[in-house]
C-alpha positions in Angstrom: 17.8 2.1 -19.5 14.6 0.4 -18.5 14.0 -2.6 -20.2 10.7 -2.0 -22.2 9.2 -5.4 -21.3 9.7 -4.4 -17.4 7.8 -1.8 -15.0 10.1 0.3 -13.2 9.8 -1.9 -10.2 11.7 -4.6 -12.6 8.0 -6.4 -12.7 7.2 -7.8 -16.2 4.6 -6.2 -17.9 1.1 -8.3 -17.5 -0.3 -8.7 -20.4 -4.1 -10.5 -21.6 -4.4 -12.1 -25.0 -7.9 -13.2 -25.5 -8.5 -15.4 -29.0 -10.3 -18.4 -30.1 -8.1 -19.3 -32.4 -5.6 -21.5 -30.9 -2.5 -20.6 -33.5 -3.3 -17.0 -32.8 -3.3 -17.3 -29.6 0.1 -19.4 -29.3 1.7 -16.9 -31.8 1.1 -13.7 -29.2 2.0 -15.8 -26.4 4.9 -16.7 -28.2 6.1 -13.3 -29.5 5.2 -11.5 -26.3 6.8 -13.7 -23.9 9.7 -13.7 -26.3 10.0 -10.4 -25.3 9.8 -10.6 -21.8 6.4 -9.7 -21.0 4.3 -11.7 -18.6 1.3 -13.4 -20.8 -1.9 -14.7 -20.0 -3.9 -16.0 -23.1 -7.6 -17.5 -22.8 -9.7 -18.9 -25.7 -13.3 -17.4 -24.5 -14.1 -13.9 -23.0 -15.6 -15.7 -20.1 -12.4 -16.9 -19.2 -10.9 -13.6 -19.4 -13.5 -12.0 -17.5 -12.9 -14.7 -14.8 -9.2 -13.8 -14.7 -9.5 -10.3 -14.8 -12.0 -10.0 -11.8 -9.4 -11.4 -9.7 -6.0 -10.2 -11.4 -5.1 -6.8 -12.7 -3.7 -6.3 -15.9 -1.6 -3.6 -18.2 -2.6 -4.4 -21.8 -5.3 -6.3 -23.4 -5.7 -7.7 -26.8 -8.7 -9.4 -27.7 -10.3 -11.1 -31.0 -13.0 -8.9 -32.1 -15.1 -12.1 -32.7 -15.5 -14.6 -30.0 -17.7 -17.7 -29.8 -19.2 -16.5 -26.8 -19.0 -12.8 -26.8 -17.5 -9.6 -29.0 -14.5 -8.2 -28.2 -16.7 -5.2 -28.0 -18.3 -6.5 -24.6 -15.2 -7.4 -23.6 -13.9 -3.5 -23.9 -17.0 -2.6 -22.5 -16.9 -4.8 -19.1 -13.1 -3.1 -18.9 -13.8 0.4 -19.2 -16.9 -0.1 -17.0 -14.2 -0.8 -14.4 -12.4 1.9 -12.6 -9.1 -0.1 -11.4 -8.5 -0.8 -15.6 -8.4 3.5 -16.4 -5.8 4.1 -18.1 -5.3 0.0 -19.2 -4.9 0.1 -23.3 -7.1 -2.3 -25.0 -6.0 -3.5 -28.5 -8.6 -5.2 -30.9 -7.1 -7.8 -33.3 -9.1 -8.3 -36.0 -9.1 -9.4 -40.0 -11.9 -7.1 -40.3 -10.2 -3.5 -42.2 -13.5 -1.2 -42.5 -13.5 2.3 -41.5 -16.8 2.0 -40.1 -15.9 -0.7 -37.7 -12.4 1.0 -36.4 -14.5 4.2 -35.7 -17.3 2.4 -33.9 -14.5 0.8 -31.8 -12.4 4.0 -31.2 -16.1 5.5 -29.6 -16.3 2.2 -27.3 -12.6 3.2 -25.9 -10.2 1.0 -28.0 -6.9 2.2 -27.9 -5.2 0.6 -31.1 -5.7 -2.2 -33.7 -4.1 -5.4 -34.9 -4.7 -6.8 -38.2 -5.2 -10.6 -39.2 -2.5 -12.3 -40.2 -0.4 -11.0 -37.0 2.7 -9.5 -38.0 5.2 -10.4 -34.9 7.1 -6.9 -35.3 4.3 -5.2 -35.7 2.9 -6.6 -32.6 5.9 -5.8 -30.3 6.4 -2.6 -31.7 2.8 -1.2 -31.2 2.7 -3.3 -27.6 5.9 -1.8 -26.5 4.7 1.8 -27.6 1.6 1.5 -25.6 3.1 0.3 -22.9 5.4 3.3 -22.6 2.8 5.7 -22.5 1.3 3.4 -19.8 4.4 3.4 -17.7 4.9 7.4 -18.0 0.9 7.4 -16.5 1.8 5.2 -13.7 5.0 7.4 -12.7 3.4 10.6 -13.0 0.9 9.1 -10.7 3.2 7.6 -8.4 5.3 10.7 -8.3 2.1 12.6 -7.2 1.1 10.3 -4.6 4.6 10.8 -3.2 4.0 14.6 -3.2 0.9 15.0 -1.8 2.1 12.9 1.2 5.2 15.2 2.2 3.3 18.1 3.9 6.0 18.7 6.6 7.1 21.8 4.8 4.8 23.4 3.1 6.6 25.7 0.9 9.7 23.3 0.2 6.2 20.8 -0.8 5.4 23.6 -3.3 8.9 24.0 -4.9 9.7 20.6 -5.2 6.4 19.7 -6.9 6.6 22.4 -9.2 10.3 21.3 -10.3 8.8 17.7 -10.5 6.1 19.0 -12.8 8.4 20.4 -14.7 10.4 17.3 -15.3 7.7 15.2 -15.7 6.2 17.5 -18.4 9.5 17.9 -20.2 9.8 14.2 -20.2 6.5 13.8 -21.8 7.3 16.1 -24.3 10.6 14.4 -25.2 8.2 11.0 -25.0 6.0 12.1 -27.6 8.5 13.7 -29.5 10.7 10.5 -29.6 7.4 8.6 -30.5 6.2 10.9 -33.4 9.4 11.7 -34.6 9.6 7.5 -35.4 7.2 8.9 -38.4 7.5 12.4 -38.8 10.8 14.3 -38.1 9.1 17.9 -38.1 7.1 17.3 -35.6 9.3 18.1 -32.6 10.2 21.3 -34.6 6.7 22.3 -34.5 6.2 22.2 -30.8 9.6 23.7 -30.3 8.1 26.7 -32.6 4.7 26.6 -31.1 6.1 27.1 -28.0 8.6 30.2 -28.7 5.8 31.7 -31.0 3.3 31.4 -28.0 5.9 32.8 -25.4 6.7 35.6 -28.0 2.7 36.3 -28.2 2.7 36.6 -24.8 5.3 38.9 -23.8 4.2 41.1 -26.6 0.7 41.1 -25.0 2.0 42.6 -21.6 1.7 39.1 -20.0 3.5 38.6 -16.7 7.2 36.8 -16.5 5.3 33.4 -14.8 2.5 33.4 -17.6 5.2 33.8 -20.1 7.0 31.1 -18.7 4.2 28.8 -18.5 2.8 29.3 -21.9 6.5 28.4 -23.3 6.6 25.4 -21.3 3.0 23.9 -21.9 2.2 25.3 -25.4 4.0 22.3 -27.1 1.4 19.9 -25.6 -1.6 21.5 -27.4 -1.6 18.3 -29.8 -0.7 15.4 -26.8 -4.0 14.0 -27.6 -3.2 12.9 -31.3 -1.6 9.7 -30.0 -4.5 8.4 -29.4 -5.8 9.0 -33.0 -5.1 6.5 -35.4 -2.2 6.8 -38.2 -4.6 6.2 -40.9 -6.8 9.5 -39.8 -4.0 11.3 -38.4 -1.8 11.1 -41.2 -4.2 10.7 -44.2 -3.5 12.4 -47.4 -6.6 13.0 -48.4 -9.4 15.1 -47.1 -10.9 14.0 -44.0 -14.7 12.0 -44.1 -17.0 13.7 -41.9 -16.6 10.5 -39.6 -13.3 10.5 -39.4 -13.3 14.6 -38.5 -15.0 13.7 -36.1 -12.4 11.2 -34.4 -9.8 13.9 -34.9 -11.6 16.2 -32.9 -11.6 14.1 -30.4 -7.5 15.0 -29.7 -8.9 18.2 -27.9 -10.8 16.2 -25.0 -8.2 13.1 -25.2 -5.3 15.3 -24.6 -7.3 17.6 -21.5 -7.9 13.7 -19.9 -4.4 12.7 -20.3 -2.8 16.2 -19.1 -5.3 16.3 -16.0 -4.8 12.8 -15.0 -1.1 13.3 -15.2 -1.8 16.2 -12.9 0.2 18.9 -15.3 -0.3 22.5 -14.9 -4.1 23.6 -15.5 -2.6 26.1 -18.7 -1.2 22.9 -20.4 -5.2 21.2 -19.6 -6.5 24.2 -20.8 -4.6 24.9 -24.0 -5.2 21.0 -24.8 -8.9 21.4 -24.3 -9.1 24.6 -25.7 -6.9 26.1 -28.7 -9.5 24.8 -31.5 -12.0 27.4 -30.0 -12.8 30.2 -32.6 -13.0 33.9 -31.5 -16.5 34.0 -33.2 -17.8 30.9 -31.6 -17.5 28.5 -34.7 -14.8 26.2 -32.8 -14.6 23.0 -30.7 -15.3 21.0 -28.7 -17.3 23.1 -26.6 -17.6 26.6 -28.8 -16.9 29.1 -27.0 -16.6 32.7 -28.2 -14.7 35.9 -27.5 -13.0 36.4 -24.2 -14.8 33.5 -22.5 -11.9 31.4 -24.4 -9.1 30.9 -22.0 -6.0 33.6 -23.0 -3.2 30.8 -23.0 -6.1 29.0 -25.5 -6.5 32.0 -27.7 -2.9 32.7 -27.9 -1.3 29.2 -29.0 -4.2 28.8 -31.8 -2.6 31.9 -33.5 1.1 30.3 -32.8 0.1 26.6 -34.1 -1.9 27.9 -36.9 0.9 29.9 -38.3 3.5 27.3 -37.7 0.9 24.9 -39.7 0.6 27.1 -42.5 4.2 27.5 -43.0 5.4 23.9 -42.9 5.2 20.9 -45.0 1.9 18.5 -44.1 0.9 15.7 -45.8 -1.8 17.3 -47.1 -0.4 20.0 -48.1 2.5 22.0 -49.4 3.9 24.9 -47.0 2.4 28.3 -47.6 5.1 31.4 -48.0 5.3 34.0 -45.2 3.6 36.6 -46.8 0.7 34.3 -47.8 0.7 32.6 -44.0 0.7 36.4 -42.5 -2.4 37.6 -44.5 -4.4 34.3 -43.9 -4.0 35.4 -40.1 -5.2 38.8 -40.5 -7.9 37.8 -42.7 -8.8 35.6 -39.9 -8.7 38.5 -36.8 -12.2 38.5 -35.3 -13.6 35.3 -36.7 -11.0 32.1 -36.0 -8.7 34.4 -33.9 -8.5 37.4 -31.0 -7.6 40.3 -33.1 -5.6 41.7 -30.0 -3.5 38.7 -30.4 -3.3 39.5 -34.4 -2.2 43.2 -33.8 0.6 41.7 -31.3 1.6 38.9 -34.2 1.5 41.8 -36.6 3.9 43.9 -34.3 6.4 41.2 -33.2 6.3 39.6 -37.3 10.3 40.5 -37.0 11.1 38.7 -33.8 9.0 35.5 -34.7 
């Protein structure tokens, strides 16, 4: 098994830590170096920028308040450079206010660490972010290799299809594993949405390739939620307006992640559009009717039915009849009426 502190090429992950508090900086270095990471510490944003201008990093942790600039300024500098695309950025702060956290997410931060720092939390969050970073780098590397193989076009297409299938299943498994650490129901939800979507697609008369694809990729509909903080994602109470705006970004974040990884167009389409409504009141683009891609319309029904019939942090599960009545009631507003009709005809199979 690959050591979490090392890349697939066995080089240690390169981590940059920025904090003007010498004790905090030393703590980060001791904890992360003790876990096998290569750590570069700086007591100023200027020092970090000077180093990053010449070197690459795999993850950056920065204090929010610095004497020569803020963590926001360093974040803006990093996000403005293409070579740092996909590099996780973690803000370290003693401030626990929601407004500042939301501002940071909009600015491009990937996670937070609260002071005083807890070594176990530091290593767990760093390992999780670098696991996702490694998967993205692996996919990118595989795509480069696949693009270079042009001797036999037919063999190349078959190989790419098989590779993408393996990588997609690997991505689903990785996301299931990450989410199952906190929520055992996530993996079952993914499997059920895949099965329900395939049943609906088959009942609608879609061809075999479409049915196979939607069964494979429907489970990635909420992949963008890996970018949503747990304090919002698993909040037991109703979300505030600001929190809801952050939650809605998961559709576009999922689309960006899958597109960057080179996953099938259907997966990208589902992630982006599964919250569009038949009457145009959905998000992110407010598409309506048949302008919404068919795969996204199918997954919308499958996802909603499973969400209604399972327990969530904010609600108890609906009974089957109550959930079915909800789906029927929203035909023509939330859902494509033709898909709702198919849902009713294959009710027994579901």
